C-alpha positions in Angstrom: 11.4 -21.8 8.4 10.0 -18.3 8.2 11.5 -16.1 5.4 10.4 -12.7 4.3 9.2 -12.3 0.8 9.1 -8.6 0.2 8.8 -5.3 2.0 6.2 -2.8 1.1 5.8 0.9 1.9 2.4 2.2 3.1 1.7 5.8 2.0 -1.1 8.2 1.0 -2.1 7.7 -2.5 -4.4 9.8 -4.8 -4.8 10.8 -8.3 -2.6 13.5 -9.5 -5.8 15.5 -10.5 -7.0 15.1 -7.0 -3.8 16.3 -5.4 -3.6 19.2 -7.8 -7.2 20.3 -7.3 -6.9 20.3 -3.4 -3.3 21.5 -3.3 -2.3 18.8 -0.9 1.3 19.9 0.1 1.5 19.0 3.8 0.0 16.6 6.5 -2.4 19.1 7.6 -4.1 19.5 4.0 -5.2 15.9 4.3 -7.7 17.0 6.9 -9.4 19.1 4.4 -9.9 16.3 2.0 -11.7 13.0 2.0 -9.6 10.4 3.6 -10.3 6.7 2.5 -9.9 4.0 5.3 -9.0 0.3 4.5 -10.1 -1.3 7.7 -8.0 -4.5 7.0 -4.8 -2.5 6.7 -2.1 -3.3 9.3 -1.0 0.4 9.2 -4.0 2.9 9.7 -4.2 6.7 9.2 -3.7 7.1 13.1 -0.3 5.4 12.6 0.7 7.6 9.7 -0.3 11.0 11.3 1.4 9.7 14.6 4.7 9.6 12.5 4.2 12.7 10.5 2.1 15.2 12.1 1.1 16.5 15.5 -2.6 16.5 14.2 -4.9 13.6 14.8 -6.7 12.0 11.8 -10.5 12.3 11.7 -12.7 10.1 14.0 -14.8 9.2 10.9 -13.6 8.8 7.4 -15.4 9.8 4.1 -15.2 6.2 2.8 -14.4 2.9 4.5 -13.6 -0.4 2.9 -12.7 -4.0 4.0 -10.7 -4.5 0.8 -7.5 -2.7 -0.1 -8.2 -2.8 -3.9 -11.5 -1.1 -3.2 -9.9 1.8 -1.3 -7.5 2.0 -4.3 -10.2 2.0 -6.8 -11.9 5.1 -4.9 -8.7 7.0 -4.9 -8.4 6.2 -8.7 -11.8 7.6 -9.2 -10.8 10.9 -7.4 -12.9 10.2 -4.3 -10.3 11.0 -1.8 -6.8 9.8 -0.5 -6.1 6.2 0.4 -3.4 5.0 2.9 -2.2 1.8 1.0 0.6 -0.3 -0.1 2.9 0.7 -2.8 2.8 -3.0 -3.9 -0.9 -3.4 -3.9 -1.4 -0.1 -5.6 1.7 -0.6 -7.8 -0.4 -1.1 -10.9 -2.1 2.0 -10.5 1.0 4.0 -9.7 2.9 2.6 -12.8 -0.2 3.4 -15.0 -0.2 6.9 -13.7 -3.5 6.5 -12.1 -2.5 7.1 -8.5 0.7 8.7 -7.2 2.3 9.3 -3.5 0.7 12.4 -2.1 4.1 13.1 -0.4 7.8 11.9 -0.9 8.2 8.2 -0.5 10.4 8.8 2.5 7.3 9.6 4.4 6.0 6.0 3.7 5.8 3.5 6.6 7.9 0.3 5.6 6.1 -2.8 6.3 7.3 -6.4 6.3 4.2 -8.5 6.4 4.6 -11.0 3.7 6.4 -14.3 4.5 6.9 -17.9 3.3 6.7 -20.6 5.8 7.8 -24.2 5.4 9.4 -26.9 7.6 13.0 -26.7 8.3 13.6 -30.1 7.3 12.5 -29.2 3.6 14.9 -26.6 3.1 17.5 -28.6 1.4 15.1 -29.7 -1.3 15.5 -28.4 -4.9 12.0 -27.8 -5.3 11.8 -25.5 -2.4 14.8 -23.6 -3.6 13.3 -23.3 -6.9 10.0 -22.1 -5.5 11.6 -19.4 -3.3 13.7 -18.2 -6.4 10.6 -18.0 -8.5 8.6 -16.3 -5.6 11.2 -13.6 -5.0 11.5 -12.9 -8.8 7.8 -12.3 -8.9 8.0 -10.1 -5.7 10.9 -8.2 -7.3 8.8 -7.5 -10.5 6.8 -4.3 -10.0 4.5 -5.1 -12.9 3.0 -8.1 -11.0 1.9 -6.0 -8.2 -1.8 -6.1 -7.6 -2.2 -8.1 -10.8 -5.5 -10.1 -11.0 -5.3 -13.8 -10.1 -6.4 -16.0 -13.1 -8.1 -19.2 -12.2 
C-alpha cells in the first residue's frame, strides 16, 4: 500500500525585513534580489516562474545549497529569498523569522511524502495505530522542521 502522509506548499520565503527593504511586490521584483536555490528541491525556481511570470529566473543563483534547511537559514539571515516548503519552513514561519513573499495561493502544492507498507499488513492494529500517529504528527504544524533527537 502507498498512502500520502501530507501535502506541502512550495513558496518563496524571506524575512519580513528583507521583503520590506527590497519592496518585493511582484514576481519581477524577485529578479532584483538574491535568490537562494536548494538543489535537492523537487520544485525549482524555473517551475515557480513558469507558473507565475513570463520572466525566466536567473541562470545563476546568489546562493546554492544541497540542503533545504541551509537554504531556509540563509533566508532567515536576510541573505535572499528561498523557494522552499511551508512544512520544512514551518518552524521559521510560526516564529516570524520567515514569511511567504506572496499570497499562499501562489504556492505550488506538492504531494511528495508517502508511507509504504505491504497490503497484507493493512489489517494489523499496529499499522493502523502508526498511521493514526503519523497523520497526527503531519497535521501538527509545530512539528514541522523540528530537530530529530537521537
